[in-house]
Each structure stands twice: as C-alpha cells, then as structure tokens.
Steps between C-alpha positions, in 0.01 A plus 500: 500500500134459417569435132680169481554354157580133472689404196486142389811335371519554125578164353413398149277197482676201360324212346569175668753286329392161398727196411407541141633850488847382612544215254640723223725698740649181654548346161694810386721477808558128421610585153728769621657256751559244227660760281738596782583133568332489838364149449402431859298829521342423160398162622330639815331775287371234268341327801354829603342558157347155521362560844363843400319337201350237724386758749355720225298200375370423843395865551324506165312174603403645834361827353119485464384509141231766455173357369311686230177655620183307418317660207165316542228682703326174561537372860412155618309644799238667276375162355 
C-alpha cells in the first residue's frame, strides 16, 4: 500500500451566476406563466425580474472600473 493515489472530485467549474444573468430567464418564466393563465405567479415573477435588475445595477456600480495605464513617462518626482 505504498502507492496511494488521491483522486480529486471531478467537477466542472461553473461560473458564478449574477443577478443580470437571471433577468432573461425569469422574464421568460413570467411570460410562460401569463400564457398559462397563472396570473399570481406571473405577478411574483414580474417582481423577481424587477429585483434582479436592481441587483444587477447595484453589482455593476460596485465593480471597480479599470483605469487605463498612464502613457506618460514623466513623473512629478523627477522635477
């Protein structure tokens, strides 16, 4: 038993879902609920779409915006 091989769990990496990714999916579920006459469900899914859009906007505002690199070689310390 000198040769022990440890096998890691083989799971595919998934990208994290964000609120913005779910907006279209929730909206399609809402449309399907309306088509089937499930008005109460469609109402709650409409609220979920609105909330997902708000969360997506908040996440976009919280993400740092990358700044372009400075192209000037002049530094104030060299004056």
